[in-house]
C-alpha positions in Angstrom: 0.0 0.0 0.0 1.3 3.5 -0.9 1.6 6.0 1.9 -1.3 8.5 1.8 -0.9 11.9 0.4 -2.2 14.9 2.3 -4.3 18.1 1.8 -3.8 20.7 4.5 -6.0 23.8 4.8 -4.9 26.4 7.4 -6.5 29.5 8.8 -10.1 28.9 8.0 -12.2 31.5 10.0 -15.7 31.1 11.3 -17.8 33.0 13.9 -19.7 30.8 16.2 -21.4 30.9 19.6 -19.7 28.0 21.4 -18.5 28.0 25.0 -19.6 27.6 28.6 -19.7 31.3 29.4 -22.8 33.4 28.8 -20.8 36.1 26.9 -19.3 33.4 24.5 -22.8 32.2 23.7 -24.3 35.7 23.5 -21.6 37.5 21.5 -19.9 34.6 19.7 -16.3 34.5 18.9 -13.9 33.9 16.0 -12.7 30.3 15.6 -9.6 29.6 13.4 -9.4 26.1 12.1 -6.6 24.0 10.4 -7.4 20.6 8.9 -5.2 17.9 7.3 -6.9 15.1 5.3 -5.0 12.0 4.0 -6.0 10.3 0.8 -4.3 8.3 -1.9 -4.1 10.8 -4.8 -2.5 8.3 -7.3 -5.8 7.6 -9.2 -6.8 11.3 -9.3 -3.4 12.3 -10.5 -3.3 9.6 -13.2 -6.7 10.6 -14.5 -6.8 14.3 -13.7 -10.3 13.7 -12.3 -11.4 16.0 -9.5 -14.0 13.4 -8.5 -11.3 11.1 -7.3 -9.8 13.5 -4.8 -11.0 16.1 -2.3 -12.1 19.4 -3.6 -10.4 22.0 -1.4 -13.2 24.5 -1.7 -15.9 22.1 -0.8 -13.8 20.8 2.1 -13.3 24.4 3.4 -17.0 25.1 3.2 -17.9 21.8 5.1 -15.4 22.6 7.8 -16.7 26.2 8.3 -20.3 24.8 8.3 -19.3 22.3 11.0 -17.9 25.1 13.2 -20.8 27.4 12.7 -23.5 24.7 13.4 -25.3 24.3 16.7 -23.6 25.8 19.7 -21.9 23.5 22.1 -20.0 24.0 25.4 -16.7 22.3 24.6 -14.2 23.2 21.9 -13.4 19.5 21.8 -16.8 18.9 20.4 -16.1 21.5 17.7 -12.8 19.8 16.9 -14.5 16.4 16.5 -17.1 18.0 14.1 -14.3 19.4 12.1 -12.5 16.1 12.0 -15.5 14.3 10.7 -17.4 16.5 8.2 -19.2 14.7 5.3 -17.0 14.6 2.2 -17.7 13.5 -1.3 -14.4 11.7 -1.6 -13.3 9.1 1.0 -10.6 10.7 3.0 -9.2 10.3 6.5 -8.8 13.4 8.6 -5.4 13.1 10.3 -5.5 16.3 12.2 -7.9 19.0 13.1 -7.1 22.1 15.2 -9.9 24.4 16.2 -9.4 27.4 18.4 -10.3 30.9 19.4 -7.5 33.5 19.5 -8.7 34.5 22.9 -9.2 31.1 24.5 -6.6 28.6 23.0 -7.1 25.6 20.8 -7.6 21.9 20.6 -5.9 19.5 18.2 
């Protein structure tokens, strides 16, 4: 088996209302997200077929939607959502980091 290739997107920004404090829920805060997805790109590269890989733009939109969805208390829950968004191509999310510049981050 070939080692998996990776797509990394860094610095995605989303405003959301997560947190345990009233002010976080009321005012919302900026979340900055980095995500790395692993996938064998050999078939996509050989055929030049976007359908056999992960579309960067769609992945970014799905990650932002995962962050902006229903408010939760824990940033760990947000990171788990980011790590497991639905994707059209089968990929494995190796790493997800979600955080707020004011409150820290979770990997």
